[in-house]
C-alpha positions as CSV (number, residue, x, y, z in Angstrom):
1,X,-94.5,-76.2,-150.8
2,X,-91.1,-75.0,-152.7
3,X,-92.6,-71.3,-151.9
4,X,-92.8,-72.0,-148.1
5,X,-89.0,-72.8,-148.0
6,X,-88.0,-70.0,-150.3
7,X,-90.0,-67.9,-147.7
8,X,-87.7,-69.4,-144.7
9,X,-84.5,-68.7,-147.0
10,X,-85.4,-64.9,-147.3
11,X,-86.2,-64.3,-143.9
12,X,-83.1,-65.7,-142.5
13,X,-81.5,-63.4,-144.8
14,X,-83.6,-60.4,-143.5
15,X,-83.0,-61.1,-139.8
16,X,-79.3,-61.0,-140.0
17,X,-78.3,-57.9,-142.3
18,X,-77.9,-54.5,-140.1
19,X,-80.3,-52.0,-142.2
20,X,-77.6,-49.5,-142.2
21,X,-75.4,-51.6,-144.8
22,X,-75.1,-52.2,-148.4
23,X,-75.2,-55.2,-150.3
24,X,-71.7,-55.2,-150.9
25,X,-70.9,-54.5,-147.1
26,X,-73.1,-57.2,-145.7
27,X,-70.8,-59.8,-143.6
28,X,-71.9,-63.1,-144.4
29,X,-70.6,-65.7,-141.6
30,X,-73.3,-67.9,-141.4
31,X,-73.0,-71.5,-139.6
32,X,-75.4,-74.1,-140.6
33,X,-76.1,-77.3,-138.2
34,X,-76.9,-80.7,-140.4
35,X,-78.0,-82.6,-137.5
36,X,-78.7,-86.8,-137.3
37,X,-77.9,-90.0,-136.6
38,X,-75.8,-90.7,-139.6
39,X,-75.4,-94.7,-138.8
40,X,-74.0,-94.9,-141.2
41,X,-73.0,-92.1,-143.3
42,X,-74.4,-92.7,-147.3
43,X,-73.9,-90.9,-150.5
44,X,-77.3,-88.9,-149.9
45,X,-76.1,-87.2,-146.5
46,X,-72.6,-86.5,-148.1
47,X,-74.9,-84.8,-151.2
48,X,-76.6,-82.6,-148.3
49,X,-73.3,-81.8,-146.8
50,X,-71.4,-80.5,-149.9
51,X,-74.3,-78.7,-151.0
52,X,-75.0,-77.1,-147.6
53,X,-71.4,-76.4,-147.5
54,X,-71.5,-74.1,-150.7
55,X,-74.6,-72.0,-149.5
56,X,-73.4,-70.9,-145.9
57,X,-69.7,-70.3,-144.4
58,X,-69.4,-73.3,-142.1
59,X,-71.4,-76.2,-141.9
60,X,-71.2,-78.3,-138.7
61,X,-72.5,-82.1,-139.2
62,X,-73.7,-83.3,-135.6
63,X,-73.9,-86.5,-134.8
64,X,-76.5,-87.1,-132.5
65,X,-74.7,-89.1,-129.4
66,X,-77.5,-91.3,-128.1
67,X,-80.7,-91.2,-130.1
68,X,-84.3,-93.3,-129.0
69,X,-83.1,-96.4,-131.7
70,X,-80.7,-99.0,-132.1
71,X,-77.3,-98.0,-133.4
72,X,-74.9,-100.5,-135.5
73,X,-72.0,-97.9,-135.1
74,X,-70.6,-96.0,-131.8
75,X,-71.0,-92.2,-132.0
76,X,-67.3,-92.2,-132.6
77,X,-67.4,-94.3,-135.1
78,X,-70.0,-92.5,-136.8
79,X,-68.2,-89.2,-136.6
80,X,-65.3,-90.7,-137.8
81,X,-66.7,-92.6,-140.9
82,X,-68.4,-89.0,-142.1
83,X,-65.6,-87.0,-141.3
84,X,-63.5,-89.0,-143.9
85,X,-66.5,-89.1,-146.1
86,X,-66.1,-85.1,-146.2
87,X,-62.3,-84.3,-145.8
88,X,-62.3,-82.4,-148.9
89,X,-64.7,-80.1,-148.2
90,X,-63.2,-77.5,-146.1
91,X,-65.1,-75.4,-144.6
92,X,-67.4,-78.6,-142.7
93,X,-66.5,-80.1,-139.7
94,X,-67.9,-83.4,-138.2
95,X,-68.8,-83.5,-134.3
96,X,-70.7,-85.3,-132.1
97,X,-73.0,-83.9,-129.4
98,X,-75.8,-84.3,-126.5
99,X,-78.9,-83.1,-125.4
100,X,-81.6,-80.8,-127.9
101,X,-80.5,-80.2,-131.0
102,X,-81.5,-76.8,-130.7
103,X,-79.3,-76.1,-127.3
104,X,-76.0,-77.3,-129.5
105,X,-77.2,-75.3,-132.5
106,X,-77.1,-71.8,-130.1
107,X,-73.6,-73.3,-128.3
108,X,-72.1,-73.1,-131.8
109,X,-73.7,-70.2,-133.1
110,X,-75.7,-71.8,-135.8
111,X,-78.5,-69.5,-137.7
112,X,-79.6,-72.6,-139.7
113,X,-80.8,-76.1,-139.4
114,X,-80.4,-78.3,-142.6
115,X,-82.5,-81.4,-143.5
116,X,-82.6,-83.1,-146.5
117,X,-86.0,-84.2,-148.0
118,X,-86.8,-87.4,-150.0
119,X,-90.6,-87.6,-150.4
120,X,-93.7,-86.6,-149.0
121,X,-93.3,-88.7,-145.9
122,X,-89.9,-86.9,-144.8
123,X,-91.6,-83.3,-145.3
124,X,-94.7,-84.1,-142.6
125,X,-92.2,-85.6,-140.0
126,X,-89.4,-82.3,-140.9
127,X,-92.5,-80.2,-140.8
128,X,-93.1,-81.0,-137.5
129,X,-89.8,-81.1,-136.1
130,X,-88.9,-77.7,-137.6
131,X,-92.0,-76.1,-135.8
132,X,-91.3,-77.8,-132.6
133,X,-87.3,-76.5,-132.9
134,X,-88.9,-72.9,-134.2
135,X,-90.9,-73.0,-130.6
136,X,-87.6,-73.6,-128.4
137,X,-85.3,-71.7,-130.8
138,X,-86.8,-68.8,-132.8
139,X,-83.5,-67.7,-134.0
140,X,-82.5,-70.5,-135.7
141,X,-83.9,-70.5,-139.0
142,X,-85.1,-74.5,-140.8
143,X,-83.7,-74.8,-144.3
144,X,-84.9,-78.1,-146.4
145,X,-82.8,-79.1,-149.2
146,X,-84.7,-81.7,-151.6
147,X,-82.7,-85.3,-151.8
148,X,-81.0,-85.4,-155.4
149,X,-83.1,-87.9,-157.3
150,X,-80.4,-90.5,-157.8
151,X,-80.4,-90.8,-153.6
152,X,-84.4,-90.6,-153.1
153,X,-84.5,-94.2,-152.3
154,X,-81.2,-94.0,-150.3
155,X,-81.4,-94.4,-146.5
156,X,-79.0,-95.4,-143.5
157,X,-81.6,-98.4,-142.3
158,X,-81.8,-99.9,-146.1
159,X,-77.9,-99.4,-146.8
160,X,-77.5,-101.3,-143.5
161,X,-80.1,-104.4,-144.6
162,X,-78.4,-104.6,-147.9
163,X,-75.1,-104.6,-146.7
164,X,-75.1,-106.9,-143.6
165,X,-77.1,-109.4,-146.0
166,X,-74.3,-109.5,-148.3
167,X,-75.5,-106.9,-151.1
168,X,-73.6,-104.6,-153.5
169,X,-73.9,-101.2,-151.7
170,X,-70.8,-99.3,-154.2
171,X,-73.7,-97.2,-155.6
172,X,-74.6,-96.3,-151.8
173,X,-72.0,-95.5,-149.6
174,X,-68.1,-94.5,-149.8
175,X,-65.5,-97.6,-149.9
176,X,-64.4,-97.0,-146.0
177,X,-68.0,-96.9,-145.1
178,X,-68.5,-100.1,-147.4
179,X,-65.7,-101.8,-145.5
180,X,-66.8,-100.6,-142.3
181,X,-70.1,-102.6,-142.5
182,X,-68.2,-105.4,-144.1
183,X,-66.1,-106.1,-141.0
184,X,-69.2,-105.6,-139.0
185,X,-71.2,-108.4,-140.6
186,X,-68.2,-110.9,-140.7
187,X,-67.7,-110.4,-137.3
188,X,-71.3,-110.7,-136.3
189,X,-71.6,-113.7,-138.4
190,X,-74.9,-112.1,-140.3
191,X,-76.3,-114.2,-142.8
192,X,-74.6,-113.5,-146.6
193,X,-71.6,-111.9,-144.7
194,X,-69.4,-114.9,-146.6
195,X,-70.3,-112.9,-149.9
196,X,-68.4,-110.0,-148.9
197,X,-65.0,-110.7,-149.7
198,X,-66.5,-110.3,-153.5
199,X,-68.1,-107.2,-153.0
């Protein structure tokens, strides 16, 4: 599977380099899009974003407005939480979008769609989505970044479940995200919310 991702990356570079330029003259101004629901952002998302920002000139974190799943946070809240989490990365912008991801990628001029992979089950799903997007937008490449080992177990679902039951989530997300989750737990009177003040 690794050679597949290497091949995709090489294909991307080959496609965007004008044949009459030397390596030193190649204009490397590539925008990557990192789409997701991010309900809410956690350290795994931030890790992928930070690494992507070192590979491409601009990274647009695209927060999907109305996915087909139950959301804990509103679109505005998810954008704000993610934006605060990556405010120290100058070439990253967090925005919301509606409709097909590939259409939004075209709208912002993105040439690469970035996703994080945690396990084999992730690969199967992302591979299917990547092929579908390639059919819809052949000019947008797909790049998968392997999740760092310390975040392999982490997902937004696990983060929310632990937080809303009063568990310690300090190793899973930034403090401002933890506080937002704890606030919701108190407001909605989730089991374990009484423990939150001690976390």
